[in-house]
C-alpha positions, -999 to +999 in steps of 0.1 A: +741-446-276+751-455-241+773-424-239+743-403-251+720-417-224+746-414-197+752-379-207+715-368-203+703-393-177+712-371-147+688-345-160+658-368-161+650-370-124+653-332-121+629-327-150+604-352-136+604-333-102+600-300-119+572-311-142+553-330-114+554-299-092+541-278-120+512-301-128+503-310-092+502-273-083+479-265-112+456-294-106+453-288-069+439-253-075+414-258-103+385-248-081+402-218-065+406-183-077+443-171-080+455-156-048+469-122-044+464-091-065+439-062-063+402-069-063+384-059-095+361-030-086+357-016-121+322-021-137+318-033-172+322-008-200+298-008-229+317-007-262+290-013-288+252-012-293+236-029-323+216-016-340+230+019-331+209+042-310+184+060-331+181+033-357+151+033-379+132+007-399+139-019-372+119-051-383+087-058-364+094-095-361+126-111-348+143-078-337+173-081-314+192-054-296+228-063-287+249-047-260+286-056-262+309-050-232+347-051-226+343-082-204+320-111-197+288-101-180+257-116-163+222-104-159+216-097-122+180-084-124+160-094-155+131-071-145+155-041-150+155-048-187+126-025-195+110-017-229+089+014-235+062+012-245+058-021-228+045-053-243+023-079-226+054-101-221+087-087-207+118-087-230+139-119-231+176-121-232+206-143-239+243-140-233+266-144-264+303-141-254+307-106-240+273-094-254+239-092-239+213-098-266+177-087-259+148-100-280+110-098-279+084-126-279+058-103-295+060-084-327+069-047-324+043-022-336+047-002-369+058+034-370+066+036-333+096+047-313+109+023-286+134+028-258+152+000-241+167+005-207+192-019-190+200+002-159+204-020-129+203-052-149+239-061-158+271-069-137+305-083-145+309-121-144+336-122-117+330-097-090+294-086-098+304-050-103+272-034-116+271-016-150+258+020-143+232+018-170+222+027-205+191+035-225+190+030-263+162+038-286+150+027-321+121+031-344+101+008-366+092+037-388+111+064-408+120+086-379+125+084-341+107+106-316+129+131-297+110+146-267+114+136-231+096+141-197+111+139-162+096+138-127+097+125-092+074+099-075+069+102-037+047+086-011+018+108-002+022+103+036+059+110+042+070+124+008+098+098+006+109+088-029+095+056-042+120+033-061+108+010-088+075+027-095+062+025-131+054+059-146+029+056-174+019+080-202-014+077-221-027+096-251-062+081-243-076+106-217-105+084-205-106+073-169-106+036-179-073+037-199-050+030-169-072+000-159-075-016-194-045-005-216-008-005-214+008+029-217+021+045-249+053+053-230+066+044-196+097+043-173+109+032-139+120+054-110+154+051-095+165+052-058+156+089-057+121+083-071+133+100-102+123+091-138+130+102-173+109+089-202+127+097-234+121+096-271+084+102-269+061+122-292+054+159-289+018+155-278-005+157-248-005+130-222-023+118-191+004+108-165+002+081-138+026+063-115+018+028-103+036+007-077+029-023-099+028-055-077+022-078-107+045-060-132+018-061-159+019-024-167-018-018-159-034-006-127-050-032-104-067-012-075-068-043-053-030-048-054-014-016-066-008+019-054-015+048-078-007+085-084-021+107-111-015+142-124-044+166-121-037+182-155-026+170-189+012+173-196+031+180-227+069+173-230+088+205-238+124+194-240+144+176-267+166+146-259+202+156-255+225+130-238+246+158-223+217+169-200+220+157-164+184+145-165+193+119-191+227+107-177+232+076-156+246+086-122+258+065-093+228+066-069+252+075-040+263+107-059+239+130-041+251+162-057+245+150-092+213+132-085+198+163-069+209+184-099+183+168-121+152+189-127+117+174-124+089+184-148+062+168-126+057+153-092+034+124-085+021+115-050+014+078-046-015+066-025-035+034-019-071+038-029-100+027-007-114-005-022-146+002-042-162-032-034-178-037+000-180-070+018-173-084+052-137-097+052-128-111+087-144-119+119-130-132+152-140-138+188-115-119+209-127-128+244-156-144+263-179-115+254-159-097+227-154-100+190-146-079+159-155-078+122-137-060+094-149-049+060-131-045+027-141-008+022-146+021+045-179+039+054-196+006+060-234+009+061-249-015+087-287-016+091-286-040+121-266-067+138-274-091+166-262-123+184-285-153+185-304-156+219-293-121+229-314-089+225-299-063+202-298-037+230-273-059+249-247-055+221-221-027+224-205-015+192-175+007+184-165+016+148-130+029+140-127+063+122-127+050+086-156+027+095-141-004+081-136-022+115-161-028+142-156-040+178-184-059+195-192-068+231-222-085+247-233-067+278-250-096+295-242-114+328-252-148+316-226-174+309-215-172+273-217-202+250-187-218+234-200-206+200-216-172+194-239-168+163-235-133+148-259-119+122-250-087+103-274-069+079-253-045+058-249-032+023-227-054+002-214-050-034-230-076-058-218-090-091-230-058-109-210-036-085-242-023-069-247-020-032-275-042-020-287-051+015-277-086+026-278-105+059-249-128+067-244-150+097-212-163+113-201-187+140-176-172+164-159-199+185-141-192+217-107-208+209-093-201+244-117-225+260-104-261+266-117-288+245-137-318+259-139-323+296-106-306+304-111-277+328-091-245+322-070-233+351-084-200+363-057-174+368-061-141+388-057-122+356-089-139+343-110-126+371-102-088+371-112-058+351-081-051+330-071-014+327-039+005+320-028+040+332-003+058+309+016+091+314+049+102+301+070+130+315+075+147+280+038+147+272+021+148+306+012+185+304-001+182+268-018+147+268-026+143+305-030+107+318-047+080+297-069+054+313-078+026+290-098-006+295-096-039+277-133-043+278-160-016+282-166-007+318-201-015+330-200+003+363-176+030+376-173+051+408-154+081+393-156+100+426-132+074+441-103+083+418-074+100+435-050+126+421-023+143+442+009+163+440+040+158+461+063+188+464+101+187+468+096+186+506+074+154+502+043+173+512+012+157+496-017+178+483-049+164+468-055+181+434-085+185+411-088+170+376-112+164+348-120+131+332-135+127+297-143+097+276-126+097+242-152+103+216-137+077+193-129+050+218-155+041+245-128+023+265-104+052+267-106+081+291-084+113+292-075+127+327-065+163+327-050+180+358-066+213+368-034+224+384-003+240+369+024+214+365+056+225+383+092+215+383+103+193+411+068+181+418+056+145+415+021+137+404+003+105+413-030+093+399-046+063+416-074+039+407-084+022+440-095-014+443-131-022+431-138+012+414-147-002+380-166-033+369-164-044+332-190-062+312-176-095+323-186-087+359-150-084+370-137-057+394-104-039+390-073-042+411-057-011+426-032+006+403-015+040+400+009+060+379+035+085+389+048+112+366+067+145+368+083+170+345+116+158+329+146+167+351+172+169+323+186+204+321+199+198+286+164+196+271+152+222+246+119+235+233+106+245+199+078+269+193+060+272+160+039+304+155+012+297+129-007+325+111-029+326+080-047+294+092-079+292+071-085+255+073-082+226+097-047+212+100-030+183+118+005+193+130+028+165+140+063+164+155+081+134+142+114+117+149+143+120+124+131+089+105+095+101+103+084+068+119+071+080+152+047+108+161+061+125+192+034+151+196+003+162+177-020+192+175-052+197+156-058+234+148-082+255+128-071+290+137-038+310+142-019+295+172+015+291+188+024+255+193+050+246+219+070+214+217+089+212+250+114+187+265+132+178+233+165+160+234+194+170+212+189+156+177+170+159+144+132+162+141+106+169+115+073+188+114+046+172+093+016+194+084-015+178+070-044+197+054-075+181+069-099+191+041-129+171+053-121+179+090-123+143+102-090+143+121-072+117+099-052+117+067-076+107+039-064+089+008-073+098-028-096+085-055-087+080-091-122+079-105-133+108-084-102+128-094-095+134-058-059+137-046-049+125-011-050+152+015-020+175+011+011+168+033+040+192+037+071+191+058+087+221+074+120+226+056+153+241+067+182+245+042+166+222+016+160+195+043+127+184+057+144+178+091+158+203+116+184+200+144+177+209+180+208+216+200+210+213+238+196+239+262+179+260+235+146+277+230+139+279+192+110+298+177+098+300+141+069+317+124+050+302+094+024+316+071+002+286+065-016+301+035+017+307+017+033+274+029+005+251+017+003+269-017+039+259-026 
């Protein structure tokens, strides 16, 4: 025995060292992923769907749809598990091994075809690689419906695609259906605003798109945006999974995503609220305040402040007439709290407009509380005004003079406008000044002289020319402006013919977020957009049907679409490039362009 032990004893220390190093290494890294190797970038692969797509006689109660993958998966976005037609409660799910099992809290309806879409819902368990998507379908009856409908949903103002909108089809053609019922078939839009609603009946539908804030699959006008098709629509194509319209593409694959054809286009807008009531009120200054209303076109019979005659109140509505600015044109010291009375037409519980009088307390929150005296700054004792002029728009827009509060007194003859030539010789120039018809605090100053290169133009408001309703005089101020001096700038001229309506023509930046220049026309004209830097731009054309100078939204119950918006396109893009030092000219037949 001793010989046996002595024979193997030298190996024991070595074995202990080897085993301890193995176990200590494994224990020390139990919370860390193995290092080295390539990162998994392959999304999960769907290997089985049960019941198979197209299954019939699926039970009404207790039905489950199982999606089995080649690896373990997690649900990244439960809202992307979408059943059509939708139920009152969204589908539920559970993970069993490598399978996603979807089940329903409500019973399914008899003799009906359902589709279940999991696009955008599932990713792998380790790296989060997203499964591209899949839509299965099944029937609770003897057969499954086989037609499909496609389309695109865009915003009515900029025509950009809307992701995540719910497109809803109704066989009930009444106006109330979208408010009260869930659709008989529906689908969600992808990153391109594109949708395909598959496995539906061959029948006539009323089509809507809703940006559904509460995800309840009905339209709530106080929360949601809406789009509707003017005509009824009938699906005309049969489901075939080889068609690009029914395939699941990577949203970054522009070529394939754009290859999908749209049967219909829906323009989403936000409706004007039907109910009318006074929503907000605030005192903005010693003599100023504002009130806002829920709906537009507010009908006010009268308004007044307590202890001030009505003729002392200055009012200014915005264009939609849902916001009203107020000033008290009285030299008396204003109280800490103003009492405002408004007699207007308000929506009652029966949705009928009735005259009511409401009163509000408007507190001056800037006044110090108690006996504390507020320190008076110079800025508190002057008539506040601003002069604005930009080199690019000086010839087109002139100079803008705008006051914080309405001017009570003004010596317009004291305003000065002069030009300074390249030799620094000054010359007094003539100009016109006109109050903005929509803003009583804004004036537009237009030079009566040709604006020349190399000249500088100066407009000055001298000291004590204007007094506002607070009794304050202005400080002296001026603005200097000249034509842009950059030789690399370009110009774009748009020759419009066939103009038979009123249009708003806007030059926008590449992102369509800023209006650089605007024209309002109602006859054939050539529009010049000068001083453009190298880059991409877009031209937005709005058909101003009611000729009010703004873009009006639509109305579902009145079957009125939002005013038509189009973008000038070049090579299938709604932007165009302006190179340096160029004079670009383009002609456009408006009658033909707006008909497309």
